[in-house]
Residue frames as a rotation matrix with the C-alpha (Angstrom) as fourth column:
MET 1
-0.469 0.219 0.855 33.35
-0.749 0.413 -0.517 27.13
-0.467 -0.884 -0.030 -18.92
THR 2
-0.786 0.171 -0.594 32.38
-0.282 0.755 0.592 23.61
0.549 0.633 -0.545 -19.89
ARG 3
-0.051 0.853 0.519 28.89
-0.999 -0.034 -0.043 22.52
-0.019 -0.520 0.854 -19.01
LYS 4
-0.849 -0.118 0.515 28.14
-0.205 0.972 -0.115 19.01
-0.487 -0.204 -0.849 -17.86
PRO 5
-0.734 0.644 -0.215 25.53
-0.082 0.230 0.970 17.18
0.674 0.730 -0.116 -19.90
ALA 6
-0.168 0.774 0.611 22.07
-0.954 -0.283 0.097 17.35
0.248 -0.566 0.786 -18.35
ARG 7
-0.976 -0.120 0.182 21.31
-0.180 0.914 -0.363 14.34
-0.123 -0.386 -0.914 -16.23
THR 8
-0.200 0.950 -0.238 18.12
-0.635 0.060 0.770 12.51
0.746 0.305 0.592 -16.84
ASN 9
-0.461 0.145 0.876 16.14
-0.799 0.361 -0.480 10.55
-0.386 -0.921 -0.051 -14.34
ASP 10
-0.002 0.488 -0.873 15.20
-0.829 0.487 0.274 7.82
0.559 0.724 0.403 -16.79
ALA 11
-0.589 -0.280 -0.758 16.41
0.075 0.915 -0.396 5.02
0.805 -0.290 -0.518 -14.50
ALA 12
-0.965 0.261 0.000 14.67
-0.043 -0.159 -0.986 6.50
-0.257 -0.952 0.165 -11.45
LEU 13
-0.287 0.905 -0.313 11.47
-0.937 -0.334 -0.107 7.01
-0.201 0.262 0.944 -13.44
ALA 14
-0.132 0.194 -0.972 11.55
-0.532 0.814 0.235 3.42
0.836 0.548 -0.004 -14.71
ALA 15
-0.831 -0.218 -0.511 12.08
0.283 0.626 -0.727 2.11
0.478 -0.749 -0.458 -11.17
PHE 16
-0.817 0.575 0.029 9.30
-0.403 -0.535 -0.742 4.36
-0.411 -0.619 0.669 -9.86
ILE 17
-0.091 0.808 -0.582 6.85
-0.975 0.046 0.216 3.15
0.201 0.588 0.784 -12.50
ALA 18
-0.346 -0.097 -0.933 7.77
-0.134 0.989 -0.053 -0.48
0.929 0.107 -0.355 -11.79
LYS 19
-0.966 -0.033 -0.255 7.24
0.245 0.189 -0.951 0.02
0.080 -0.981 -0.175 -8.04
LYS 20
-0.561 0.823 -0.096 3.92
-0.753 -0.555 -0.354 1.79
-0.344 -0.126 0.930 -8.68
ALA 21
-0.069 0.508 -0.858 2.79
-0.725 0.565 0.393 -1.18
0.685 0.650 0.330 -10.78
GLU 22
-0.681 -0.241 -0.692 3.74
0.245 0.815 -0.525 -3.49
0.690 -0.527 -0.496 -7.89
ILE 23
-0.931 0.361 -0.061 1.69
-0.082 -0.369 -0.926 -1.38
-0.356 -0.857 0.373 -5.46
ASP 24
-0.316 0.848 -0.426 -1.25
-0.949 -0.276 0.154 -1.26
0.013 0.453 0.891 -7.87
ALA 25
-0.236 0.175 -0.956 -1.20
-0.285 0.928 0.240 -5.06
0.929 0.329 -0.169 -8.09
LEU 26
-0.892 -0.113 -0.437 -1.10
0.367 0.381 -0.849 -5.37
0.263 -0.918 -0.298 -4.29
LEU 27
-0.755 0.651 -0.075 -4.03
-0.494 -0.640 -0.588 -2.94
-0.431 -0.407 0.805 -3.94
SER 28
-0.184 0.685 -0.705 -6.00
-0.865 0.228 0.447 -4.90
0.467 0.692 0.551 -6.52
ARG 29
-0.476 -0.057 -0.878 -5.40
0.156 0.977 -0.147 -8.16
0.866 -0.207 -0.456 -4.64
LEU 30
-0.965 0.103 -0.240 -6.40
0.224 -0.143 -0.964 -6.53
-0.134 -0.984 0.115 -1.35
GLN 31
-0.533 0.820 -0.210 -9.59
-0.831 -0.554 -0.056 -5.15
-0.163 0.144 0.976 -2.91
ALA 32
-0.098 0.465 -0.880 -10.53
-0.525 0.727 0.443 -8.60
0.845 0.505 0.173 -4.19
PHE 33
-0.709 -0.229 -0.667 -9.70
0.394 0.656 -0.644 -10.09
0.585 -0.719 -0.374 -0.77
SER 34
-0.908 0.419 -0.005 -11.94
-0.271 -0.597 -0.755 -7.48
-0.319 -0.684 0.656 0.89
GLU 35
-0.243 0.856 -0.457 -14.79
-0.940 -0.092 0.327 -8.32
0.238 0.509 0.827 -1.48
ASP 36
0.019 0.166 -0.986 -14.37
-0.065 0.984 0.165 -11.95
0.998 0.061 0.029 -0.35
HIS 37
0.869 0.394 0.300 -14.73
-0.264 -0.144 0.954 -10.89
0.419 -0.908 -0.021 3.32
PHE 38
0.108 -0.943 0.316 -10.96
-0.974 -0.163 -0.155 -11.25
0.198 -0.291 -0.936 3.80
GLY 39
-0.548 -0.354 -0.758 -11.28
-0.407 0.904 -0.128 -15.01
0.731 0.238 -0.639 3.40
ALA 40
-0.915 0.265 0.306 -13.72
-0.225 0.296 -0.928 -15.36
-0.336 -0.918 -0.211 6.29
ASP 41
-0.587 0.809 -0.036 -17.04
0.558 0.436 0.706 -17.14
0.587 0.394 -0.707 5.98
PRO 42
-0.591 0.366 0.719 -19.58
-0.491 -0.870 0.039 -14.51
0.640 -0.330 0.694 7.11
GLU 43
0.509 0.831 -0.225 -21.64
-0.366 0.446 0.817 -17.31
0.779 -0.333 0.531 8.65
LYS 44
0.696 -0.315 -0.646 -18.71
0.619 0.718 0.317 -18.44
0.364 -0.620 0.695 10.79
VAL 45
0.117 -0.673 0.730 -16.86
-0.116 -0.739 -0.663 -15.22
0.986 -0.007 -0.165 11.72
ASN 46
0.640 0.013 -0.768 -15.12
0.720 0.339 0.605 -15.49
0.268 -0.941 0.208 15.08
TRP 47
0.908 -0.280 -0.310 -12.90
-0.028 -0.782 0.623 -13.36
-0.417 -0.557 -0.718 17.29
SER 48
-0.026 -0.948 0.317 -9.79
0.488 0.265 0.832 -14.68
-0.872 0.176 0.456 15.56
ASN 49
0.047 0.129 0.991 -11.09
0.985 -0.171 -0.024 -13.35
0.166 0.977 -0.135 12.23
LEU 50
0.928 0.340 0.155 -11.65
0.300 -0.925 0.232 -9.98
0.222 -0.169 -0.960 13.89
GLY 51
0.582 -0.779 -0.234 -8.15
0.088 -0.226 0.970 -9.95
-0.809 -0.585 -0.063 15.36
SER 52
-0.234 -0.653 0.720 -6.63
0.822 0.263 0.505 -10.66
-0.520 0.710 0.476 11.96
LEU 53
0.304 0.450 0.840 -8.73
0.844 -0.536 -0.019 -7.94
0.442 0.714 -0.543 10.35
GLU 54
0.971 0.015 -0.240 -7.79
0.155 -0.802 0.577 -5.44
-0.184 -0.597 -0.781 13.08
TYR 55
0.149 -0.989 -0.016 -4.10
0.347 0.037 0.937 -6.14
-0.926 -0.145 0.349 12.48
GLN 56
-0.267 -0.195 0.944 -4.48
0.961 0.024 0.277 -5.69
-0.077 0.981 0.181 8.72
ALA 57
0.701 0.582 0.412 -6.41
0.589 -0.798 0.124 -2.44
0.401 0.156 -0.902 9.27
HIS 58
0.753 -0.494 -0.434 -3.63
0.169 -0.491 0.854 -1.25
-0.635 -0.717 -0.286 11.60
LEU 59
-0.255 -0.904 0.343 -0.96
0.614 0.123 0.780 -1.86
-0.747 0.410 0.524 8.95
LEU 60
-0.076 0.305 0.949 -3.02
0.946 -0.280 0.165 -0.18
0.316 0.910 -0.267 6.24
LYS 61
0.908 0.397 -0.130 -3.62
0.416 -0.829 0.374 2.80
0.040 -0.394 -0.918 8.54
GLN 62
0.269 -0.897 -0.350 0.14
0.316 -0.261 0.912 3.17
-0.910 -0.356 0.214 8.99
ILE 63
-0.498 -0.418 0.760 0.55
0.830 0.025 0.557 3.26
-0.252 0.908 0.334 5.21
SER 64
0.329 0.734 0.594 -2.33
0.820 -0.534 0.205 5.73
0.468 0.420 -0.778 4.81
ASP 65
0.853 -0.050 -0.520 -0.98
0.340 -0.702 0.625 7.98
-0.396 -0.710 -0.582 7.57
PHE 66
-0.172 -0.985 -0.028 2.45
0.478 -0.108 0.872 8.00
-0.861 0.137 0.489 5.94
ALA 67
-0.408 0.035 0.912 1.02
0.912 -0.041 0.409 8.73
0.052 0.999 -0.015 2.48
PHE 68
0.325 0.697 0.640 -1.20
0.608 -0.671 0.423 11.59
0.724 0.252 -0.642 3.67
GLY 69
-0.614 -0.671 0.415 0.96
0.099 -0.588 -0.803 13.01
0.783 -0.452 0.427 6.47
GLU 70
0.351 0.806 0.476 -1.54
-0.577 -0.214 0.788 12.08
0.738 -0.551 0.390 9.16
GLY 71
0.918 0.060 -0.393 -1.36
0.242 0.701 0.671 10.34
0.316 -0.711 0.628 12.53
GLU 72
0.563 -0.771 -0.297 2.23
0.459 -0.008 0.888 9.98
-0.688 -0.636 0.350 13.72
HIS 73
-0.323 -0.682 0.657 3.38
0.930 -0.101 0.352 11.39
-0.174 0.725 0.667 10.36
ALA 74
0.719 0.634 0.284 1.45
0.664 -0.748 -0.012 14.65
0.205 0.197 -0.959 10.77
ALA 75
-0.123 -0.788 0.603 3.52
0.464 -0.583 -0.667 17.80
0.877 0.198 0.438 10.57
């Protein structure tokens, strides 16, 4: 019986690491944006700023729920 050579996941691992680096960069930008009050002047915050922040929080919650199997992604 002839055995097939073992497959490696080198290409998948390289793609995974590249995508992780992309996510890490996005998270870093978002953290800096948060530290800058999401671009809002704290002295002039209005309801529009709140609406934008609520939408961003909603999208991040979807990502968090997916990552941790919570919310609509709960088992």
